[in-house]
Steps between C-alpha positions, in 0.01 A plus 500: 500500500636284222605142576873473574683334208215550245506776242354589167669600174433532128691257279498309176419134554604218266329163525612199284390147468557207262245407238394130523705450810282211622550312162873547512513361858281218408707391200846540674527644850877487521565668167236767576646588834851523354386726215288718739794536741735604219247746358426647845869563550515688170183699581635597837825627348316701241262648752795621713666639193192713447496625858226267617465259790358147498247487779384134477524198278264214592442217257497636149416854613748790543419841654722805477480868567656799332515866591431588133257363241757563232749272683228238554406485132853505380582218745196302383609534137850393587360190677277401211774535247748302704246223565423493134875445426524234767187325364649465155719223647205298633262258317171656404301326774747600773527871427413712803301813417442767757209749518577834669262750646604849615304750705572834666324506829490559875663233715498406864854419610588273795863425520599350170143402405252700300117482495197686362283545199790615292661159539183313426445701181839418374423136543161542308683678216748218486216261417392734216849493340591283205756227573833673450320838526442792729172656617489833684235705673380843400684659795826337365419592145456868585862504647676354198279581197753740346818403692581165331522414126232232528145434373202459728189322391188599698319181599193675633337498844546155661293367790745313729460305823475692830482850339195731522561691173608368162870533427634677195782275370774549245715254319865609467630443143877468522578270204711711261334317207168659596387829356471690822344809329222280363439352843483850665240611237305184566509581874384854448218387276380252761511766765297728274243225442475445875386856546831639629510775238278719716745772604279715717649367825867524383736785556631709212822307445317170495241639254780616265658157517179315426416731211844427354433126522166524326644709225770240434239223493270684252791626280640145460156356419416773248846490341452116444155550356620781271787293370268211414263746336774643272633151408150370402409815304831476308422142424156589384639777275743251340220251442284778348781598261581136405132427424436828334185523297451874498353519851668619815346328804775464773408838648160365627639258754772750576242767583288262709788362699652844530181634658500208748861569593425868543207425729716249698763771551240748628349237734826402646559853619182527716649339813868562439578527874250784549321580825116478511467876461740505207325206326172705508665774308677267258174328406354794311827558314512132400148531346599812311821343352300179412244718331760686290662170403178341388393812305834503327447134411158570353639793302761271337230242423290776346794613284615151394144410393431845349187502275434872515329491840625613841340300774758463778377821673167341596631245743760752608234755589287236678784367707627852558163599649505199736853589608396859566217383733739265668744787561215713650407214739861457599546872561201505735601190698878529502655552846691828531 
């Protein structure tokens, strides 16, 4: 039988504290208390406006709960923006910067008080946040990833006090001057580097979403490299024409760099959000396309240096034979 007056619920928890609070108190206790009191009133008002409830406020810490992660994050952003406005009126050494952590977790509720690991984790995330910033857990991130026009920078897995497993933390980027698309791409790239691109354990909709992200990342990278390639080749062509002595030479670096760009494009497709089984099938196709690209490159070299002899077919035949044996091996070992 459950204890009377004690229940559990799932909620978004917001924990906030002041950066360098001890220093501020040491330098001027009265001014610090006045500023903190004024800011706490503002924070309480904004939390209520976003359908939250202030649970506790001891010292420089403030704890609040929300029924929705969206409301919690929007409330946190409103708090940081208002505090930033208020700080503009203070001397540099007296500015009061808050760090905010938000977690979605299970709570133990007793009267007006809340307890549990969900609360503790919010406090740990708060310590990871930048002064004037917001840090959220993976559980919170999953709820708001596509619901708010914000950027989220993946900070990696963090080992925090009194937790068994590392915590995946995300920095919320809400400054309109920031390029949120760039931050999102940076986050996806970090997740991919951390090994989160393995889709075998995800459902179909999650696999589709991840594939789309990786395609965006690769397309942007390749587009940038291709643009640089075109600009440099045009520059070399102009130099070749301005220093003309009867010899065309700009095509040599163009061919070499073009081959590298082609190989980079092929290589980028090998793990484009594919499952393990799909990657096995993609591998042989990648080798085949690479082979065709290099053979085409050798053919062009042969033609541009023509002296009456065709030689490109010898390396083409040798590499083709190796590719054939590789395909035979793949066919014999490939899972259904």
